[in-house]
NUGUDO-906947 format. One record per residue (C-alpha): residue number from 0; residue in three letters; y, z, x. Coordinates in nm, 3 decimals, padded with zeros to 5 digits. Layout:
REM NUGUDO-906947
<rec><k>NUM</k><r>ala</r><py>Y</py><pz>Z</pz><px>X</px></rec>
...
REM end
This chain:
REM NUGUDO-906947
<rec><k>0</k><r>met</r><py>00.645</py><pz>01.868</pz><px>01.531</px></rec>
<rec><k>1</k><r>thr</r><py>00.746</py><pz>02.207</pz><px>01.670</px></rec>
<rec><k>2</k><r>asn</r><py>00.749</py><pz>02.518</pz><px>01.438</px></rec>
<rec><k>3</k><r>ser</r><py>01.106</py><pz>02.502</pz><px>01.492</px></rec>
<rec><k>4</k><r>his</r><py>01.193</py><pz>02.235</pz><px>01.323</px></rec>
<rec><k>5</k><r>ile</r><py>01.001</py><pz>02.316</pz><px>01.040</px></rec>
<rec><k>6</k><r>gln</r><py>01.222</py><pz>02.676</pz><px>01.022</px></rec>
<rec><k>7</k><r>ile</r><py>01.529</py><pz>02.459</pz><px>01.042</px></rec>
<rec><k>8</k><r>ala</r><py>01.399</py><pz>02.262</pz><px>00.756</px></rec>
<rec><k>9</k><r>ala</r><py>01.280</py><pz>02.544</pz><px>00.561</px></rec>
<rec><k>10</k><r>asp</r><py>01.618</py><pz>02.751</pz><px>00.644</px></rec>
<rec><k>11</k><r>ala</r><py>01.813</py><pz>02.401</pz><px>00.490</px></rec>
<rec><k>12</k><r>ile</r><py>01.605</py><pz>02.418</pz><px>00.185</px></rec>
<rec><k>13</k><r>glu</r><py>01.655</py><pz>02.808</pz><px>00.132</px></rec>
<rec><k>14</k><r>asn</r><py>02.029</py><pz>02.777</pz><px>00.177</px></rec>
<rec><k>15</k><r>gly</r><py>02.064</py><pz>02.522</pz><px>-00.077</px></rec>
<rec><k>16</k><r>gly</r><py>02.011</py><pz>02.192</pz><px>00.102</px></rec>
<rec><k>17</k><r>val</r><py>01.850</py><pz>01.869</pz><px>00.068</px></rec>
<rec><k>18</k><r>ile</r><py>01.642</py><pz>01.747</pz><px>00.330</px></rec>
<rec><k>19</k><r>ala</r><py>01.401</py><pz>01.439</pz><px>00.420</px></rec>
<rec><k>20</k><r>tyr</r><py>01.017</py><pz>01.472</pz><px>00.559</px></rec>
<rec><k>21</k><r>pro</r><py>00.730</py><pz>01.273</pz><px>00.634</px></rec>
<rec><k>22</k><r>thr</r><py>00.487</py><pz>01.269</pz><px>00.352</px></rec>
<rec><k>23</k><r>glu</r><py>00.148</py><pz>01.102</pz><px>00.295</px></rec>
<rec><k>24</k><r>ala</r><py>00.295</py><pz>00.750</pz><px>00.268</px></rec>
<rec><k>25</k><r>val</r><py>00.664</py><pz>00.739</pz><px>00.259</px></rec>
<rec><k>26</k><r>phe</r><py>00.931</py><pz>00.959</pz><px>00.366</px></rec>
<rec><k>27</k><r>gly</r><py>01.005</py><pz>01.234</pz><px>00.107</px></rec>
<rec><k>28</k><r>met</r><py>01.344</py><pz>01.421</pz><px>-00.020</px></rec>
<rec><k>29</k><r>gly</r><py>01.329</py><pz>01.759</pz><px>-00.118</px></rec>
<rec><k>30</k><r>cys</r><py>01.482</py><pz>02.104</pz><px>-00.185</px></rec>
<rec><k>31</k><r>ser</r><py>01.422</py><pz>02.410</pz><px>-00.405</px></rec>
<rec><k>32</k><r>pro</r><py>01.285</py><pz>02.369</pz><px>-00.725</px></rec>
<rec><k>33</k><r>trp</r><py>01.495</py><pz>02.686</pz><px>-00.842</px></rec>
<rec><k>34</k><r>asn</r><py>01.816</py><pz>02.596</pz><px>-00.674</px></rec>
<rec><k>35</k><r>glu</r><py>02.035</py><pz>02.396</pz><px>-01.001</px></rec>
<rec><k>36</k><r>asp</r><py>02.304</py><pz>02.269</pz><px>-00.717</px></rec>
<rec><k>37</k><r>ala</r><py>02.069</py><pz>02.116</pz><px>-00.492</px></rec>
<rec><k>38</k><r>leu</r><py>01.863</py><pz>01.950</pz><px>-00.745</px></rec>
<rec><k>39</k><r>glu</r><py>02.173</py><pz>01.796</pz><px>-00.916</px></rec>
<rec><k>40</k><r>arg</r><py>02.276</py><pz>01.672</pz><px>-00.574</px></rec>
<rec><k>41</k><r>leu</r><py>01.910</py><pz>01.552</pz><px>-00.496</px></rec>
<rec><k>42</k><r>leu</r><py>01.942</py><pz>01.341</pz><px>-00.841</px></rec>
<rec><k>43</k><r>leu</r><py>02.289</py><pz>01.196</pz><px>-00.742</px></rec>
<rec><k>44</k><r>leu</r><py>02.193</py><pz>01.087</pz><px>-00.389</px></rec>
<rec><k>45</k><r>lys</r><py>01.901</py><pz>00.903</pz><px>-00.523</px></rec>
<rec><k>46</k><r>gln</r><py>02.089</py><pz>00.802</pz><px>-00.828</px></rec>
<rec><k>47</k><r>arg</r><py>01.803</py><pz>00.919</pz><px>-01.044</px></rec>
<rec><k>48</k><r>pro</r><py>01.822</py><pz>01.011</pz><px>-01.406</px></rec>
<rec><k>49</k><r>leu</r><py>01.732</py><pz>01.378</pz><px>-01.504</px></rec>
<rec><k>50</k><r>ala</r><py>01.499</py><pz>01.230</pz><px>-01.773</px></rec>
<rec><k>51</k><r>lys</r><py>01.238</py><pz>01.111</pz><px>-01.544</px></rec>
<rec><k>52</k><r>gly</r><py>01.150</py><pz>01.459</pz><px>-01.400</px></rec>
<rec><k>53</k><r>leu</r><py>01.069</py><pz>01.560</pz><px>-01.051</px></rec>
<rec><k>54</k><r>ile</r><py>00.755</py><pz>01.633</pz><px>-00.865</px></rec>
<rec><k>55</k><r>thr</r><py>00.705</py><pz>01.972</pz><px>-00.657</px></rec>
<rec><k>56</k><r>val</r><py>00.477</py><pz>01.988</pz><px>-00.363</px></rec>
<rec><k>57</k><r>ala</r><py>00.301</py><pz>02.294</pz><px>-00.233</px></rec>
<rec><k>58</k><r>ala</r><py>00.097</py><pz>02.470</pz><px>00.024</px></rec>
<rec><k>59</k><r>ser</r><py>-00.168</py><pz>02.643</pz><px>-00.222</px></rec>
<rec><k>60</k><r>lys</r><py>-00.211</py><pz>02.679</pz><px>-00.562</px></rec>
<rec><k>61</k><r>ser</r><py>-00.084</py><pz>03.033</pz><px>-00.577</px></rec>
<rec><k>62</k><r>gln</r><py>00.287</py><pz>02.885</pz><px>-00.473</px></rec>
<rec><k>63</k><r>leu</r><py>00.260</py><pz>02.722</pz><px>-00.835</px></rec>
<rec><k>64</k><r>asn</r><py>00.179</py><pz>03.010</pz><px>-01.023</px></rec>
<rec><k>65</k><r>asn</r><py>00.538</py><pz>03.050</pz><px>-01.169</px></rec>
<rec><k>66</k><r>leu</r><py>00.566</py><pz>02.659</pz><px>-01.226</px></rec>
<rec><k>67</k><r>val</r><py>00.209</py><pz>02.553</pz><px>-01.383</px></rec>
<rec><k>68</k><r>asp</r><py>00.079</py><pz>02.740</pz><px>-01.721</px></rec>
<rec><k>69</k><r>phe</r><py>-00.298</py><pz>02.736</pz><px>-01.527</px></rec>
<rec><k>70</k><r>ala</r><py>-00.422</py><pz>02.894</pz><px>-01.838</px></rec>
<rec><k>71</k><r>arg</r><py>-00.359</py><pz>02.565</pz><px>-02.048</px></rec>
<rec><k>72</k><r>val</r><py>-00.518</py><pz>02.335</pz><px>-01.797</px></rec>
<rec><k>73</k><r>gly</r><py>-00.815</py><pz>02.214</pz><px>-01.918</px></rec>
<rec><k>74</k><r>lys</r><py>-00.960</py><pz>02.014</pz><px>-01.621</px></rec>
<rec><k>75</k><r>leu</r><py>-00.847</py><pz>02.297</pz><px>-01.332</px></rec>
<rec><k>76</k><r>asn</r><py>-01.179</py><pz>02.270</pz><px>-01.155</px></rec>
<rec><k>77</k><r>glu</r><py>-01.150</py><pz>01.882</pz><px>-01.121</px></rec>
<rec><k>78</k><r>ile</r><py>-00.779</py><pz>01.882</pz><px>-01.008</px></rec>
<rec><k>79</k><r>leu</r><py>-00.851</py><pz>02.177</pz><px>-00.754</px></rec>
<rec><k>80</k><r>gln</r><py>-01.110</py><pz>01.966</pz><px>-00.609</px></rec>
<rec><k>81</k><r>ser</r><py>-00.867</py><pz>01.681</pz><px>-00.542</px></rec>
<rec><k>82</k><r>trp</r><py>-00.656</py><pz>01.928</pz><px>-00.386</px></rec>
<rec><k>83</k><r>pro</r><py>-00.532</py><pz>01.946</pz><px>-00.090</px></rec>
<rec><k>84</k><r>gly</r><py>-00.479</py><pz>01.598</pz><px>-00.108</px></rec>
<rec><k>85</k><r>pro</r><py>-00.283</py><pz>01.281</pz><px>-00.217</px></rec>
<rec><k>86</k><r>val</r><py>-00.317</py><pz>01.326</pz><px>-00.580</px></rec>
<rec><k>87</k><r>thr</r><py>-00.013</py><pz>01.435</pz><px>-00.788</px></rec>
<rec><k>88</k><r>trp</r><py>-00.141</py><pz>01.618</pz><px>-01.145</px></rec>
<rec><k>89</k><r>val</r><py>00.102</py><pz>01.621</pz><px>-01.463</px></rec>
<rec><k>90</k><r>met</r><py>00.007</py><pz>01.952</pz><px>-01.618</px></rec>
<rec><k>91</k><r>pro</r><py>00.148</py><pz>02.237</pz><px>-01.887</px></rec>
<rec><k>92</k><r>ala</r><py>00.481</py><pz>02.393</pz><px>-01.727</px></rec>
<rec><k>93</k><r>his</r><py>00.512</py><pz>02.747</pz><px>-01.695</px></rec>
<rec><k>94</k><r>glu</r><py>00.798</py><pz>02.920</pz><px>-01.886</px></rec>
<rec><k>95</k><r>ser</r><py>00.965</py><pz>03.013</pz><px>-01.613</px></rec>
<rec><k>96</k><r>ala</r><py>00.973</py><pz>02.655</pz><px>-01.473</px></rec>
<rec><k>97</k><r>pro</r><py>01.340</py><pz>02.490</pz><px>-01.399</px></rec>
<rec><k>98</k><r>gln</r><py>01.398</py><pz>02.248</pz><px>-01.686</px></rec>
<rec><k>99</k><r>lys</r><py>01.570</py><pz>02.008</pz><px>-01.435</px></rec>
<rec><k>100</k><r>ile</r><py>01.260</py><pz>01.949</pz><px>-01.269</px></rec>
<rec><k>101</k><r>leu</r><py>01.077</py><pz>01.855</pz><px>-01.594</px></rec>
<rec><k>102</k><r>gly</r><py>01.294</py><pz>01.608</pz><px>-01.729</px></rec>
<rec><k>103</k><r>glu</r><py>01.223</py><pz>01.537</pz><px>-02.108</px></rec>
<rec><k>104</k><r>asn</r><py>00.870</py><pz>01.687</pz><px>-02.086</px></rec>
<rec><k>105</k><r>gln</r><py>00.709</py><pz>02.033</pz><px>-02.123</px></rec>
<rec><k>106</k><r>glu</r><py>00.481</py><pz>01.917</pz><px>-01.861</px></rec>
<rec><k>107</k><r>ile</r><py>00.532</py><pz>01.955</pz><px>-01.468</px></rec>
<rec><k>108</k><r>ala</r><py>00.417</py><pz>01.706</pz><px>-01.187</px></rec>
<rec><k>109</k><r>val</r><py>00.243</py><pz>01.928</pz><px>-00.873</px></rec>
<rec><k>110</k><r>arg</r><py>00.044</py><pz>01.818</pz><px>-00.598</px></rec>
<rec><k>111</k><r>ile</r><py>-00.078</py><pz>02.037</pz><px>-00.280</px></rec>
<rec><k>112</k><r>ser</r><py>-00.064</py><pz>01.841</pz><px>00.000</px></rec>
<rec><k>113</k><r>ala</r><py>-00.288</py><pz>01.778</pz><px>00.283</px></rec>
<rec><k>114</k><r>his</r><py>00.003</py><pz>01.620</pz><px>00.535</px></rec>
<rec><k>115</k><r>pro</r><py>00.047</py><pz>01.893</pz><px>00.811</px></rec>
<rec><k>116</k><r>val</r><py>00.425</py><pz>01.864</pz><px>00.798</px></rec>
<rec><k>117</k><r>val</r><py>00.431</py><pz>01.894</pz><px>00.388</px></rec>
<rec><k>118</k><r>ser</r><py>00.176</py><pz>02.169</pz><px>00.404</px></rec>
<rec><k>119</k><r>glu</r><py>00.343</py><pz>02.372</pz><px>00.698</px></rec>
<rec><k>120</k><r>leu</r><py>00.693</py><pz>02.341</pz><px>00.562</px></rec>
<rec><k>121</k><r>cys</r><py>00.590</py><pz>02.452</pz><px>00.206</px></rec>
<rec><k>122</k><r>arg</r><py>00.389</py><pz>02.741</pz><px>00.384</px></rec>
<rec><k>123</k><r>val</r><py>00.702</py><pz>02.876</pz><px>00.532</px></rec>
<rec><k>124</k><r>cys</r><py>00.973</py><pz>02.826</pz><px>00.244</px></rec>
<rec><k>125</k><r>gly</r><py>00.727</py><pz>02.796</pz><px>-00.059</px></rec>
<rec><k>126</k><r>pro</r><py>00.730</py><pz>02.455</pz><px>-00.315</px></rec>
<rec><k>127</k><r>ile</r><py>00.971</py><pz>02.202</pz><px>-00.276</px></rec>
<rec><k>128</k><r>ile</r><py>01.086</py><pz>01.913</pz><px>-00.450</px></rec>
<rec><k>129</k><r>ser</r><py>00.898</py><pz>01.553</pz><px>-00.314</px></rec>
<rec><k>130</k><r>thr</r><py>01.050</py><pz>01.273</pz><px>-00.424</px></rec>
<rec><k>131</k><r>ser</r><py>01.067</py><pz>00.928</pz><px>-00.237</px></rec>
<rec><k>132</k><r>ala</r><py>01.349</py><pz>00.890</pz><px>00.004</px></rec>
<rec><k>133</k><r>asn</r><py>01.547</py><pz>00.590</pz><px>-00.131</px></rec>
<rec><k>134</k><r>thr</r><py>01.803</py><pz>00.518</pz><px>-00.416</px></rec>
<rec><k>135</k><r>ala</r><py>01.717</py><pz>00.346</pz><px>-00.710</px></rec>
<rec><k>136</k><r>asn</r><py>01.559</py><pz>00.041</pz><px>-00.735</px></rec>
<rec><k>137</k><r>gln</r><py>01.531</py><pz>00.027</pz><px>-00.329</px></rec>
<rec><k>138</k><r>pro</r><py>01.162</py><pz>00.043</pz><px>-00.162</px></rec>
<rec><k>139</k><r>pro</r><py>01.068</py><pz>00.400</pz><px>-00.020</px></rec>
<rec><k>140</k><r>ala</r><py>01.193</py><pz>00.468</pz><px>00.312</px></rec>
<rec><k>141</k><r>lys</r><py>00.901</py><pz>00.445</pz><px>00.559</px></rec>
<rec><k>142</k><r>ser</r><py>01.109</py><pz>00.567</pz><px>00.901</px></rec>
<rec><k>143</k><r>ile</r><py>01.373</py><pz>00.786</pz><px>00.961</px></rec>
<rec><k>144</k><r>glu</r><py>01.611</py><pz>00.481</pz><px>01.047</px></rec>
<rec><k>145</k><r>ser</r><py>01.548</py><pz>00.370</pz><px>00.701</px></rec>
<rec><k>146</k><r>val</r><py>01.645</py><pz>00.733</pz><px>00.576</px></rec>
<rec><k>147</k><r>arg</r><py>01.957</py><pz>00.703</pz><px>00.739</px></rec>
<rec><k>148</k><r>thr</r><py>02.040</py><pz>00.403</pz><px>00.620</px></rec>
<rec><k>149</k><r>tyr</r><py>01.984</py><pz>00.479</pz><px>00.240</px></rec>
<rec><k>150</k><r>phe</r><py>02.187</py><pz>00.856</pz><px>00.279</px></rec>
<rec><k>151</k><r>gly</r><py>02.366</py><pz>00.866</pz><px>00.625</px></rec>
<rec><k>152</k><r>gln</r><py>02.483</py><pz>01.184</pz><px>00.655</px></rec>
<rec><k>153</k><r>ser</r><py>02.445</py><pz>01.310</pz><px>00.293</px></rec>
<rec><k>154</k><r>leu</r><py>02.100</py><pz>01.504</pz><px>00.388</px></rec>
<rec><k>155</k><r>asp</r><py>02.105</py><pz>01.820</pz><px>00.532</px></rec>
<rec><k>156</k><r>tyr</r><py>01.823</py><pz>01.791</pz><px>00.794</px></rec>
<rec><k>157</k><r>ile</r><py>01.563</py><pz>01.505</pz><px>00.852</px></rec>
<rec><k>158</k><r>leu</r><py>01.221</py><pz>01.618</pz><px>00.955</px></rec>
<rec><k>159</k><r>ser</r><py>01.052</py><pz>01.411</pz><px>01.193</px></rec>
<rec><k>160</k><r>gly</r><py>00.701</py><pz>01.341</pz><px>01.183</px></rec>
<rec><k>161</k><r>glu</r><py>00.436</py><pz>01.096</pz><px>01.122</px></rec>
<rec><k>162</k><r>leu</r><py>00.347</py><pz>00.956</pz><px>00.780</px></rec>
<rec><k>163</k><r>gly</r><py>-00.007</py><pz>00.988</pz><px>00.648</px></rec>
<rec><k>164</k><r>ser</r><py>-00.244</py><pz>00.703</pz><px>00.608</px></rec>
<rec><k>165</k><r>glu</r><py>-00.184</py><pz>00.621</pz><px>00.232</px></rec>
<rec><k>166</k><r>gly</r><py>-00.016</py><pz>00.320</pz><px>00.175</px></rec>
<rec><k>167</k><r>arg</r><py>00.149</py><pz>00.365</pz><px>-00.123</px></rec>
<rec><k>168</k><r>pro</r><py>00.294</py><pz>00.675</pz><px>-00.276</px></rec>
<rec><k>169</k><r>thr</r><py>00.040</py><pz>00.926</pz><px>-00.433</px></rec>
<rec><k>170</k><r>glu</r><py>-00.144</py><pz>00.881</pz><px>-00.732</px></rec>
<rec><k>171</k><r>ile</r><py>-00.005</py><pz>01.045</pz><px>-01.032</px></rec>
<rec><k>172</k><r>arg</r><py>-00.292</py><pz>01.150</pz><px>-01.326</px></rec>
<rec><k>173</k><r>his</r><py>-00.221</py><pz>01.347</pz><px>-01.641</px></rec>
<rec><k>174</k><r>ala</r><py>-00.452</py><pz>01.672</pz><px>-01.647</px></rec>
<rec><k>175</k><r>arg</r><py>-00.524</py><pz>01.677</pz><px>-01.967</px></rec>
<rec><k>176</k><r>thr</r><py>-00.635</py><pz>01.316</pz><px>-02.030</px></rec>
<rec><k>177</k><r>gly</r><py>-00.711</py><pz>01.246</pz><px>-01.670</px></rec>
<rec><k>178</k><r>arg</r><py>-00.526</py><pz>00.901</pz><px>-01.741</px></rec>
<rec><k>179</k><r>ile</r><py>-00.389</py><pz>00.749</pz><px>-01.430</px></rec>
<rec><k>180</k><r>leu</r><py>-00.007</py><pz>00.735</pz><px>-01.465</px></rec>
<rec><k>181</k><r>arg</r><py>00.093</py><pz>00.549</pz><px>-01.113</px></rec>
<rec><k>182</k><r>ala</r><py>-00.161</py><pz>00.418</pz><px>-00.899</px></rec>
<rec><k>183</k><r>gly</r><py>-00.145</py><pz>00.541</pz><px>-00.504</px></rec>
<rec><k>184</k><r>gly</r><py>-00.345</py><pz>00.526</pz><px>-00.211</px></rec>
<rec><k>185</k><r>ser</r><py>-00.435</py><pz>00.250</pz><px>00.032</px></rec>
REM end
């Protein structure tokens, strides 16, 4: 993975594009959380209802300051100890967080990734949406070939790279209760 590929992917995101990229367990799809047209296109490609909300991934806590209301997060030390890593936390949304990524909730799902490609991509372009690269009711893509099978030429860029060692998409936990909303891991 060269920095030029990361830059091409970041440029696509910054120009309103939707891309695919390797994550901890599967290929993800992403766009800027701030670009409504890109968000709508991503949801249409995935055939995913807006009501479900979307995960946002970042390279650092500071990248999440306009998305998460950290003053209202009770278990912040526990959360920060799990990052960077394969745990997504559902937390109170900052008032400036785009409603389209919240779905029907006033909470936001976020993760600081330890995956080198995701982390570097976010370092270059800021936080991005991270949802599995698949259409509704289909298994998540685990290869570039699967991404192409699902989406053909509909994506603006497919960033190559190795998947992480997680066997399933990342765990999702609720920050207030600690309850596991989706099991993850090997």
